[in-house]
C-alpha positions, 0 to 999 in steps of 0.5 A: 499499500502506497501513501497515495492509496491512503489518500485516495480512501480519505478523499472518496470518504470526503467527497462520496462519489467515484466521479467526484474523487476522480475530478478532484484528484485529476485522474479518471474514473476508471483509474479511481475504481480500479485503485479502489479494486486493489485496496479492497482486495489488499485488505480482503474486505469491502470498503464501501457500499455503492449506492446511487447516491454516495459511497457508504463506509463498511464496519471494516471500511470505517476501520480501514479509514481510521488507519488511513487518517493514522498513516497520513498524519504519521507521514506529515509528522515525519516530514515536518520533522525532517524539515525542522531538522534540515538547514534547507528550507522544505517539508510540506506546507498545507494552506486552506484559502478563501477562493477570492484570495486564492484567485486574485493574490495567491498565484503571485504570492505562491510563485515567489515563495516557491521560487525562494523555497522550491523544495517545499510541497504546497497542499491547497485547499480553496473555498468559502471561508466558513467551511475552512473555519470548520476544518481548520486544525487540518491545515498549517495555515488559514487565509479567511475573510470576514470573522477571525478564527478566536481559537488561533493566532490571527493577523489582519492581513487587509481591509477590503473596501466594498463599492456597489456598481450598476450600468445605470447611474445612481441618482442623487435623489429619488429611490433607485429600484433595481436587481441585486445580483449576489455571489455565493458567500459566508454568512458575514458578507451578506450581513454587511451588505443587508445591514448597509441596505438597511441603512440606505433603503431611502436611496436604494431598494433591491426589487429582487436578488438574483444569486450566482455561484462566483463573484466573477459571474456576478461581475458579468452579470452586472456588465450585462445590465442585469442588475447591481452587484456589491464588490470588494475593491480587491476584484473591482478597482479596474471596473471604477472608470467604466461603471457607475458605483458608490462606496459603501459608507455608514456613519461616514466609515467605509464598510470593508471586509477583513481578511485574516491569517490564521495558525495554531500556536507553535506552528511557525516552528516549522520553518516553511510554515515560518517563511510562508507566514512572513511572506504574507505579512509582508505582501502589500495586497490592495497596493499590489493589486492597484499597481 
């Protein structure tokens, strides 16, 4: 059995389908099926029951999955120990990152980092901040939006001002009634927008809400004149010269979305993690984006 086999079992259990797992690990469905059959033959036990909706672990499968978790954890521990004992920065760096940050900033940050430390293996998971928070202990470093993780060391990386955009002008007098296009995000983002709209209901009134999956889809819908969209500056700075917009403010202060770097106490003892944390702290997020 290889480490990759144990990792595949855990991924099958996490995603629940062979098709979804094949897509996640970037290999074909037949290859995943064949590998699972090899693993089941190796243990001489059926690990999953195949149902139309998802894979369900058998009692033997549950024991094997627990064993797989221990194997993967031990592998990480030995790699981290070797990284600490080596003068050269190496080892594994596991990152969980907000989708927006991973799209807009992380490619450049990781590009610079891997140029400096080519022997560091990057493990990256992206998604909504609320999902990352639920599983934050699985990663060395988390980069999240909204509220910080209270049970970790948290550093505020930057505050991202919010703007409302439209293809139609915002009138100085009267109520602007237009659909509002919202993108899939965590509750803290929706609360910011809802609170601002509540305090500006005499000026702006959404007649309905159109919800889309990603922030880029939201931008394109707005550009096609389908409605208004509230967007952070980090993804909308280049749009200001082409589309009517207003900054979101309350009591004269800008409404912003915080981005946090979070990690567990003591994790900086790993050289690869410490260097990455310092790289994030020294990165000028909005300045880099706006330049």
